[in-house]
N, C-alpha and C positions, 0 to 999 in steps of 0.2 A: 704765642707770637709776641715779639718785642721789636722795638726800633733797632735797626741795623741787622736784623736777621736776614738770611738769604733763604728763600724758598723757591721751589718749582711752582709755577703758576700756569693753570690750564687756560691759555688764551683760546678763544672760540674758533678761530679760523687757522690756527697754527699748532704745531707741536708745543708742549710745555716748554717754557723758558724760565731761567732763574730771574728773580726780581729781588731788589733790596727794599726792605720795608723802611719808609721814612716817617710814618705817623708815630706819635709819641706812645709810650707804653700804656697810658690810660685809655687812649682810643683803641689800641690793639686789644686790650683786655675787656673792653666794654661790650657785652653781648647784644646791647641795643643798637650799637653802631655796626652796620653791615659792610662798610667800605673803609679801606685804608689807602694811603698814598704810597707809591713806590716807584722805583726806577727799573727799567728793562735792561736785562743783560743778554749778551749773545757771544757765542764762542768767537775767538779771535784767531784767525789763521796766522801761522808763524810769520808769513811774509807781509802781513798787513800792519801798517803803523796805526797808532791811535789817532783819531780825529781830535780837533781842538775841543770838541764838546764831550769827549769821552775820558773816562778814567779806567783803570783795570783792576780786576780781582784775580786771584789764582788759588792754588791749593791751600795757602795760608788762611783763606777765607771760606774754605769748605767746598771749593769747586774742583773739578777734575783737571782743568787746564786753564790757561790764560783766557780771561773773559772780559770783553768790553762792557762798560756800564755807560749807557746813554744818559747824560746829565742835563740835557736841554729840554726834556719833556717829562713831566711828572704824571704818572698814570693814576687813575682811580681804580682800585682793584677790589673785587667782591670777595669777602672773606671765605665763603664756602668753596671758592675755586682754587684756594691754596692747597698745594700738595705737600710733598716731603720737604722737611727742612734740610737744607744742604749745609748750612754753616752760619757764620756770623762775621760781619765785616770787622777786620782788625782795627785797633785804635788808630794806627798810622793811616790806614786807608780811609777811615771815617773822616779824618782831617782833609785828606786829598779830595774826597767826594764833596765835602762842604766847600772847599775852595773852588772846585769845578762848578758846582751849583751857583755860587756867588758870581763867578765869571759869566756863566751862560745866561743868568737872569739879570745881570748888571746890578746886583744888590750891593749897596755900600757897606763899608765896615761900620759896625755899631760901636 
């Protein structure tokens, strides 16, 4: 598991959903750390437009179809509940997700 990987995650009260891993590679690789941070993804119907708090991923990122990434809430995810790796967020989309996170959390430019 690495930062920007896309995995299926077994949420307890729902079907598995894709998540984007945000934690750095050192945290992801450390077996003593049981949790990582990530963003929830959900399939995007063709007729639904993205909300201001969302970005999108698609086949170029390892998903089967256009998928919304919720950028206004960072989840704490238990490593043992991660399932199949679906892909990796492309460099261009990483920049878009970072911009969206900065917008949602009102983080200033450094």
